[in-house]
BAVO-240317 format. One line per field, with one value per residue: residue number from 1; y, z, x of N, C-alpha, C in turn. Coordinates in nm, 2 decimals, padded with zeros to 4 digits. Example, Ala and Ser with C-alpha at 12.3 -4.5 7.8 and 13.67 -1.06 7.14 Angstrom:
! BAVO-240317
pos = (1/2) $
npy = (-00.57/-00.22) $
npz = (00.78/00.71) $
npx = (01.32/01.28) $
capy = (-00.45/-00.11) $
capz = (00.78/00.71) $
capx = (01.23/01.37) $
cpy = (-00.33/00.00) $
cpz = (00.78/00.79) $
cpx = (01.32/01.29) $
! end
This chain:
! BAVO-240317
pos = (1/2/3/4/5/6/7/8/9/10/11/12/13/14/15/16/17/18/19/20/21/22/23/24/25/26/27/28/29/30/31/32/33/34/35/36/37/38/39/40/41/42/43/44/45/46/47/48/49/50/51/52/53/54/55) $
npy = (11.82/11.51/11.34/11.18/10.98/10.89/10.75/10.93/10.75/10.57/10.73/10.79/10.54/10.48/10.69/10.63/10.38/10.46/10.46/10.64/10.83/10.69/10.58/10.83/10.90/10.70/10.73/10.99/10.93/10.74/10.91/11.16/11.09/11.13/11.13/11.14/11.30/11.20/11.42/11.58/11.41/11.45/11.59/11.40/11.34/11.49/11.42/11.25/11.41/11.61/11.49/11.45/11.67/11.61/11.43) $
npz = (11.87/11.72/11.75/11.61/11.33/11.00/10.72/10.53/10.47/10.67/10.89/10.84/10.86/11.13/11.26/11.18/11.31/11.57/11.70/11.69/11.88/12.10/12.00/11.97/12.24/12.35/12.22/12.31/12.58/12.54/12.42/12.54/12.81/12.96/13.09/12.95/13.02/13.06/13.00/12.83/12.61/12.49/12.25/12.06/11.99/11.79/11.57/11.36/11.23/11.15/10.97/10.75/10.60/10.50/10.30) $
npx = (-02.63/-02.71/-03.00/-03.16/-03.14/-03.21/-03.36/-03.62/-03.83/-03.79/-03.84/-04.12/-04.24/-04.19/-04.33/-04.59/-04.62/-04.61/-04.37/-04.16/-04.12/-04.02/-03.78/-03.65/-03.64/-03.48/-03.24/-03.18/-03.12/-02.91/-02.71/-02.70/-02.72/-02.95/-03.27/-03.59/-03.88/-04.24/-04.40/-04.25/-04.25/-04.49/-04.51/-04.51/-04.78/-04.87/-04.73/-04.83/-05.01/-04.85/-04.67/-04.80/-04.75/-04.50/-04.52) $
capy = (11.68/11.45/11.24/11.09/10.97/10.79/10.81/10.98/10.62/10.50/10.82/10.78/10.41/10.49/10.77/10.55/10.27/10.53/10.43/10.73/10.91/10.59/10.59/10.95/10.90/10.61/10.80/11.09/10.86/10.69/11.01/11.27/11.05/11.21/11.07/11.23/11.28/11.18/11.56/11.61/11.32/11.48/11.63/11.28/11.33/11.57/11.38/11.20/11.52/11.70/11.40/11.46/11.77/11.57/11.34) $
capz = (11.87/11.64/11.83/11.52/11.20/10.93/10.59/10.53/10.47/10.81/10.98/10.83/10.93/11.27/11.29/11.16/11.41/11.70/11.78/11.66/12.02/12.18/11.94/12.00/12.38/12.36/12.17/12.41/12.69/12.50/12.37/12.64/12.94/13.03/13.07/12.90/13.10/12.98/12.95/12.71/12.50/12.44/12.11/11.97/11.96/11.67/11.45/11.24/11.15/11.08/10.88/10.62/10.53/10.45/10.20) $
capx = (-02.62/-02.82/-03.08/-03.24/-03.09/-03.27/-03.43/-03.76/-03.92/-03.78/-03.92/-04.26/-04.28/-04.18/-04.45/-04.72/-04.62/-04.60/-04.24/-04.06/-04.08/-03.95/-03.65/-03.57/-03.62/-03.37/-03.13/-03.13/-03.06/-02.78/-02.61/-02.69/-02.73/-03.06/-03.40/-03.69/-04.01/-04.35/-04.45/-04.17/-04.28/-04.62/-04.50/-04.54/-04.91/-04.88/-04.64/-04.90/-05.06/-04.74/-04.60/-04.88/-04.68/-04.38/-04.56) $
cpy = (11.62/11.34/11.16/11.10/10.86/10.85/10.85/10.86/10.58/10.61/10.81/10.65/10.42/10.58/10.69/10.44/10.33/10.48/10.53/10.81/10.81/10.58/10.71/10.95/10.81/10.66/10.92/11.04/10.81/10.80/11.12/11.22/11.12/11.14/11.18/11.20/11.26/11.31/11.60/11.53/11.35/11.54/11.52/11.27/11.40/11.52/11.33/11.30/11.60/11.62/11.41/11.57/11.72/11.47/11.40) $
cpz = (11.80/11.73/11.74/11.39/11.13/10.80/10.61/10.54/10.61/10.91/10.97/10.88/11.07/11.33/11.28/11.27/11.56/11.78/11.77/11.81/12.11/12.13/11.97/12.15/12.41/12.32/12.26/12.53/12.66/12.49/12.47/12.78/13.03/13.00/13.04/12.96/13.01/12.93/12.83/12.58/12.44/12.30/12.01/11.92/11.82/11.55/11.33/11.16/11.08/10.97/10.75/10.54/10.45/10.32/10.06) $
cpx = (-02.73/-02.88/-03.16/-03.17/-03.16/-03.32/-03.57/-03.85/-03.91/-03.86/-04.07/-04.31/-04.29/-04.30/-04.58/-04.74/-04.61/-04.48/-04.14/-04.01/-03.99/-03.80/-03.57/-03.55/-03.49/-03.24/-03.08/-03.06/-02.92/-02.67/-02.59/-02.70/-02.83/-03.19/-03.50/-03.82/-04.13/-04.41/-04.37/-04.20/-04.42/-04.62/-04.53/-04.68/-04.94/-04.81/-04.72/-04.95/-04.96/-04.67/-04.67/-04.81/-04.57/-04.40/-04.56) $
! end
């Protein structure tokens, strides 16, 4: 199941604005009818570092 769809530019903007985790959380709720706990959202802390690889 796809829980995120967007361009690389959109992804990078959402990472920089710290909104990507919320977008994914909302998509999981919408598509899987499942709430995502705060612990599961911890991966968001490393996205800015990992996004440097994508540039």
